[in-house]
C-alpha positions in Angstrom: -19.8 51.5 52.2 -17.4 52.9 54.8 -19.1 53.9 58.1 -17.6 56.9 59.8 -18.2 57.9 63.4 -20.1 61.1 63.9 -18.2 63.4 66.3 -20.0 63.8 69.6 -22.2 60.8 69.0 -20.4 58.3 71.2 -22.5 57.3 74.2 -21.6 55.0 77.1 -24.3 52.4 78.0 -23.0 50.6 81.1 -19.6 49.3 80.1 -20.5 49.4 76.4 -20.5 52.2 73.9 -23.0 53.1 71.2 -21.4 55.0 68.3 -23.7 56.6 65.7 -21.9 56.4 62.3 -22.6 58.1 59.0 -23.7 55.6 56.4 -24.2 57.9 53.4 -27.8 59.1 53.4 -28.5 57.4 56.7 -27.1 56.8 60.1 -26.1 53.5 61.6 -25.9 52.7 65.3 -22.9 50.6 66.2 -22.8 48.8 69.6 -19.3 48.2 70.9 -19.5 45.6 73.7 -17.4 46.0 76.8 -15.3 43.0 76.0 -14.4 44.6 72.6 -13.4 47.8 74.3 -11.2 45.9 76.8 -9.7 43.8 74.0 -8.2 46.7 72.3 -8.1 49.5 74.8 -8.7 50.5 78.4 -11.6 53.0 78.3 -11.8 55.5 81.1 -15.3 56.3 82.3 -16.9 58.9 80.1 -13.9 58.9 77.7 -14.4 57.8 74.1 -12.0 55.7 72.1 -8.7 57.1 70.8 -8.6 58.0 67.1 -6.7 54.7 66.4 -9.3 52.7 68.2 -12.1 54.6 66.6 -10.6 53.8 63.1 -10.5 50.1 64.0 -14.2 50.2 65.1 -15.1 52.0 61.9 -13.3 49.4 59.8 -14.9 46.4 61.6 -18.3 48.1 61.5 -18.0 48.9 57.8 -17.1 45.2 57.0 -20.0 43.9 59.1 -22.4 46.4 57.6 -21.4 45.7 54.0 -21.8 42.0 54.7 -25.3 42.5 56.2 -24.2 41.3 59.6 -26.8 43.3 61.5 -28.0 42.1 64.9 -31.5 41.5 66.1 -32.0 45.2 66.7 -30.8 46.3 63.3 -27.6 47.6 64.7 -24.0 46.5 64.0 -22.6 44.9 67.2 -18.8 44.5 67.7 -17.5 42.1 70.2 -14.0 41.1 71.2 -14.2 38.1 68.9 -14.9 40.4 66.0 -11.9 42.5 66.8 -9.7 39.4 67.1 -10.9 38.0 63.8 -10.4 41.3 62.0 -6.8 41.6 63.3 -6.1 37.9 62.4 -7.4 38.4 58.9 -5.3 41.6 58.4 -2.1 39.9 59.8 -1.9 37.6 56.7 
């Protein structure tokens, strides 16, 4: 199921971001770690990801959600290694 970011529901937590995404009848919290943000973009304080970056996060989150890759807290967590793996898989 594709997860889609809900406008206005991107919150900074330290250097990380929490994005609430629409998961059909429910919402899913997606935790983007600081290293993932720095891997693909240079976030300014208080500024959310660009539309292209947000699309990448939605795709990676959807893949992890569909595969049941939820963290200890029930959220999807995206790290720099997740971004690198996603980009490597799509390059082939």
